[in-house]
C-alpha positions in Angstrom: 86.7 111.6 90.9 89.4 110.4 93.4 92.9 110.8 92.0 93.6 107.1 92.2 90.7 106.4 89.8 92.6 108.3 87.0 95.4 105.7 87.3 93.1 102.8 86.7 91.5 104.3 83.5 92.7 102.0 80.7 95.4 103.8 78.7 95.7 103.2 75.0 98.6 103.6 72.6 96.8 106.7 71.2 96.0 108.0 74.6 98.5 107.0 77.3 98.0 108.1 80.9 101.2 109.9 82.0 101.2 111.4 85.5 103.9 113.7 86.9 104.7 113.2 90.5 107.5 115.1 92.3 110.1 113.4 94.5 108.8 113.2 98.1 105.2 113.8 97.0 102.6 111.2 97.8 100.2 110.2 95.1 97.1 108.0 95.8 97.0 105.0 93.5 94.1 103.1 95.2 91.9 103.7 98.2 94.5 102.3 100.6 97.8 102.8 98.8 100.0 105.8 97.9 103.1 106.1 95.8 106.1 108.3 96.6 109.0 108.8 94.3 112.5 109.1 95.8 116.0 109.9 94.3 118.3 107.1 93.3 122.0 107.3 92.4 122.8 106.5 88.8 124.8 108.0 85.9 121.7 110.0 85.0 119.1 111.6 87.3 116.7 108.8 88.2 114.0 107.9 90.7 112.8 104.9 92.6 109.2 104.4 93.9 107.8 103.4 97.2 104.2 102.1 97.5 102.8 102.6 101.0 99.8 100.7 102.3 97.5 102.5 104.7 96.7 100.3 107.6 94.7 100.9 110.7 95.0 99.5 114.2 92.9 99.6 117.3 93.8 102.5 119.6 95.5 101.2 122.8 92.6 102.3 125.0 90.2 100.1 123.2 92.3 96.9 122.8 90.8 95.1 125.8 87.2 95.6 124.7 85.0 93.0 123.0 84.0 93.2 119.4 80.5 94.2 120.5 81.8 97.0 122.7 84.0 98.3 119.9 81.0 98.1 117.4 78.9 100.2 119.8 81.6 102.8 120.0 81.9 103.0 116.2 78.1 103.2 115.9 78.2 106.1 118.4 80.7 107.9 116.2 83.9 107.3 118.3 87.1 106.9 116.3 88.6 103.6 117.6 91.4 103.2 115.0 94.6 105.0 114.3 95.8 105.1 110.7 99.5 104.7 109.6 101.4 104.2 106.4 103.5 101.1 106.0 106.2 100.7 103.2 104.8 97.9 101.1 106.7 97.7 97.8 110.0 99.5 96.9 111.3 99.7 93.4 114.8 101.2 92.9 115.5 100.3 89.3 119.2 100.6 88.2 121.1 102.4 91.0 124.3 102.3 93.0 124.3 100.8 96.5 124.5 104.3 97.9 120.7 104.5 97.4 120.2 102.0 100.2 122.5 103.9 102.5 120.8 107.3 102.1 118.9 108.1 105.3 116.3 109.8 103.2 115.5 106.4 101.7 115.2 104.5 105.0 111.8 103.1 104.1 113.3 101.1 101.1 114.7 98.5 103.5 111.4 98.4 105.5 109.3 97.5 102.5 107.7 94.0 102.4 108.8 93.7 98.7 112.0 95.2 97.3 112.6 95.3 93.5 116.0 96.3 92.5 118.6 95.7 89.8 122.0 94.2 90.5 124.0 94.7 87.2 127.0 92.6 88.4 126.2 89.2 89.9 129.6 88.3 91.1 132.6 90.0 92.7 134.7 90.3 89.4 133.7 94.0 89.2 135.1 96.2 91.9 132.6 98.2 94.1 134.3 101.4 92.9 133.9 100.6 89.2 130.3 99.5 89.7 129.6 102.8 91.5 131.3 104.9 88.9 129.1 103.2 86.2 125.9 103.8 88.3 125.3 100.2 89.2 125.0 97.8 92.1 126.7 94.4 92.6 124.8 91.5 93.9 127.6 91.0 96.4 126.9 94.5 97.8 123.3 93.5 98.5 124.3 90.2 100.0 126.8 91.7 102.4 
């Protein structure tokens, strides 16, 4: 059974599906998506999660061919596509703004969808105090 199938088995209250995935480790969640946890900065150890979508594109040497010619190559067993992972959804949860500045988390800002928490919605809270408490201000994100 593919690992992603285990994720889609319906959990129940009596039998929850809890999976352990290490930071930086990719875990397949569907045939064309993987999930990778990353460290966030909060008062307590915490993680965020990136969902990557596997996409394919035509190799450069085949881009000028017609659909029929490409189909013939595929039928002959020629690999005409290259596969790559694209950051699709990023979830940071409650974190400080440092999470976005960490080079190890560069894919967060490349994701098509970003889900994060901004505990303070105005500038009444100083950046230093928000950081000390493990939070982000909306003003930090806006700037």
